C-alpha positions as CSV (number, residue, x, y, z in Angstrom):
1,M,70.5,-27.2,-12.9
2,I,70.4,-29.9,-14.7
3,S,68.2,-29.6,-17.7
4,V,65.6,-32.7,-18.6
5,Y,67.1,-33.3,-21.6
6,I,70.9,-34.5,-19.8
7,A,69.4,-35.9,-16.9
8,A,67.3,-38.0,-19.7
9,D,70.2,-38.8,-21.3
10,K,71.9,-39.9,-18.1
11,K,69.3,-42.3,-17.6
12,K,68.6,-40.6,-14.5
13,A,65.0,-39.6,-13.1
14,T,63.1,-36.9,-15.2
15,V,59.9,-34.8,-14.2
16,L,57.8,-33.0,-16.8
17,F,55.2,-30.7,-14.6
18,G,53.0,-28.8,-17.1
19,V,50.6,-26.4,-15.5
20,D,47.5,-24.9,-17.3
21,L,47.3,-21.0,-15.9
22,S,44.5,-20.3,-17.8
23,A,42.3,-20.8,-15.3
24,A,44.5,-18.5,-12.6
25,V,42.8,-15.6,-13.9
26,D,39.9,-16.5,-11.7
27,I,41.8,-17.4,-8.3
28,S,41.1,-15.0,-6.2
29,N,43.6,-15.1,-3.4
30,Y,47.0,-16.2,-5.2
31,E,48.7,-16.7,-1.9
32,V,47.1,-19.2,-0.7
33,F,47.3,-21.1,-4.6
34,I,50.7,-20.2,-4.5
35,S,51.4,-21.6,-0.7
36,R,49.3,-25.0,-1.7
37,L,51.5,-25.6,-4.8
38,E,54.7,-25.4,-2.7
39,R,53.9,-27.1,0.5
40,Q,51.5,-29.8,-0.8
41,F,52.7,-30.4,-4.1
42,G,56.6,-29.7,-3.3
43,V,56.7,-27.2,-6.2
44,H,60.6,-25.0,-5.4
45,S,63.2,-23.3,-6.1
46,G,63.3,-21.9,-9.9
47,A,59.6,-23.5,-10.5
48,F,58.1,-21.7,-7.7
49,S,60.1,-18.3,-8.6
50,V,58.2,-18.6,-12.1
51,L,55.2,-18.7,-11.0
52,H,55.6,-16.4,-7.8
53,S,56.4,-13.8,-9.6
54,Y,53.6,-14.9,-13.2
55,L,51.1,-14.8,-10.3
56,L,51.7,-12.2,-8.0
57,D,54.2,-9.6,-9.0
58,R,52.0,-8.0,-11.8
59,Q,50.7,-5.0,-12.6
60,Q,48.0,-3.8,-15.0
61,F,46.4,-0.6,-15.7
62,V,44.6,1.3,-18.7
63,P,46.2,4.2,-20.1
64,H,44.1,7.2,-19.7
65,M,42.8,8.8,-23.2
């Protein structure tokens, strides 16, 4: 994968996609959100893997005191 900096230095078209995930905790169905990112916005490969892992592959627990 070519970094954004190297691509820009070589005068190649570059895209920087920023996502504010602070509201993602309010989403009730992460699978639908991830699916829409992929189908409607074309998020694939590395970016898709990071978002998928961030939203779906998490577990939380409260320690028993």
